Phi, psi and omega in degrees: 000013176290157182299328183264010180286153178286165179286104185296322180297316179296319179298313181293323175299320181293316180293314180294328181299325179296315180295317180293324178297322177296319180295319178296320180302314179293318181299315182289316186286317187247346183070027183226168174280161178247031181266010180096344181271344181054039180285130178295136181282142179291148176056034179241139175307133184302126179082000179062210181299316182297328180288343182257355186269131178278156178285128178256331180202159180227139179288157183291318180196163177296321181296328181287341180071202180257114183260167178302317180298327178297317181289324176295316179297321178296314179299322181283351183279344178266154176303145185299331179295332176272336179293322185301320180258015187283159176210156177270156176215136182199171181284167175303326181291324176293317178303313180295320180299314181291324177299329182276354182281129182224157178274189185293345178256015178068021174269137180295143177295324189239139179268162175247128178293117184294338181278326183251339184078007183270141174291135183248132178238108184051043177083000181250135182285153173250117178264137182270131180229110186292347181275351182276159184293156176292159186296335185254020178272124186293146174052044184230147177282092189272340178222137174248154173212139175149195181260101187290335179293337178267339186267336188211132178253124181237127175250114185245121182277358179088174185271136175240136183223129179212147177274143177269012182280184179292130182295342181277348179282161175293148181304317183295314180295322180298316180296324185281335188244355183237170176291149178248126180256125180236132178209164176209156175250135185225128175239145181208151177208150181285146178250232181280120185293338183269356185286333179227137176229167187240153169262117183256136179286154178293161181290336180204000000 
């Protein structure tokens, strides 16, 4: 509560926001909780976003990994009207895997946009989603591509943060000595099934 102290409420909102964002990511992508129980969320499309996406391309084998041709085939599998505003999405492990791919002269296959820090595949960004499967998980949709605004509708009420302490205490003391309750309301519904498609890994 010193005059030169940082804004504790803003700090806690920022820290709590990271945790809530992870929970929202899992809820939207998989339609489940991220508390370890993998409980399906009520009134949510079964399987979340991944459960509604059709297969656009399949890798040749697990050993072959994810190749450039696989990503090109995935991009070409969506209608061109969705391709124009399209973007890739994959897990951190896929992102790391693609960053490590190089040609015979040790040049990386894919560039990183210096302004956004995003990996670029044929001019399209790759967004990292921690709820998606690892690159080497068999028979799994490891990469998505398309126009997500057409494929999935998300209504987000924003983050709410409140102390469970005594209302007569000062806000700073209450935050430091009592439980902090963080919650958000999230609504979602499936849109056009053809707007986004997946690259599925081979069974073996």
